[in-house]
N, C-alpha and C positions, 0 to 999 in steps of 0.2 A: 477572469469571469464576473459580470456583471448578476449582479443579485437581482437590482432593480429592473433589468433587462429580461431576466428570466421571470420574474414577478410578470411582468407586464404580459409577458406571452403567455403565460397562465391564464390571465386574465379574460386577454383578449382572443385568444383562440378556443380553449378548455371551455370556460360558460357557455358559450355559442355552440360549440362543437357538443356539450353534454344536452344543451338544450335541444338540439336536430337532431341528434341519438335517440333521445326520451319522444319527441314527438314523432319517428320515423315508428318508435316499435309501438305505437297507438296508433297507427295505419292499419287502414285494410291492405289486403292482398292487391287491390287493387289500384289503390292509390300509392302503393309502394311500386309497383312497374311505371305507374305515369311518372315516379320523384326520381326511378333507373332513367326513363326515355329522356325526361325533361336534362338530368345533370350528365349526360354522356351525348346530347347533343353537340354538332360541330358549334352553332351558332352561343348557348352555352359557354362552352369552354373556353371561346376564343376572346370572349367578352367577359364576363365573371369569372371566368376561372384562372384569366391572365391576370386579372386586377387583383384577386385574392392568393395568388400565388407571390404576386409582387410584395402585396402586405405581409407575407410569409417571410421573403427576406429582407422586405425593413426592419420586422420583429426583430428577426435574427443575427441581423449583420451585431449590433453592440453586444450580444452574446460572445461571437466568438473572433470579433474584432477585425474581420474581412472586410476591405472599403470594395472588393467587386462585387460583395453581394448587395449594397448598395446602387452600384450600377447595374448589376442584370435585373434588382426590381425596378428601377426606374425604366428600364427597357420593356421588359412587360407590361408594365403599367401604361407606358406610352401606346404601347401596341394594343392594350384590351380597350382604350376609350378613343383610339382612331378608328378601328373593327368598329365600335358602338355608335362611333361618329356616321359611319358610313352605314351602316345597319341603320341607324336611326332615321337619315336622311330618305333611304331606298324604303321603308316600311309607312313611311308617316302620310297620313289621308291630309295632314294640311302644314305645308311647306311653316308657317307662321310658326305652329307648335314648336315644332324640327327644330326651328332655330332656335327658340326660346332652352329647348333640351342643351343643345348645340353648344351653346355658350356657358351654359351650365356645368356642362361636363368639362369645358376647357378651364374653366375658371378653375373648380377642382382640380383639374391635373396639375395648372399650375401653382396652386399652393400647396400640394403634396409635394412635387417637385424643389421648393423654394424652399419648404420647412425641411427636409431632408437634405437639402447640400447649401 
């Protein structure tokens, strides 16, 4: 087991999770229902959910030293970003702004995949 990877996992997931939990507890009941609705939507799960799940696999791979976790993370990340690109293109009122967002997403995808392989 890699202690550095465990510390990285706790810092990168534990602290934001604690902050989100604390903010969720401070919300009113209506705001909590809005958050539940947003987080369970198909759009959120297919974009941000897949990207977050891929980052979890990227963080867990050094701990368990299983290379298939890195591959699954890369697949989930690619699918999540490709779905984000398609939805950005479909929903964009201005195609110029959509192209800038798409280029940014593609650059981010290539940097993350390059850094992990």
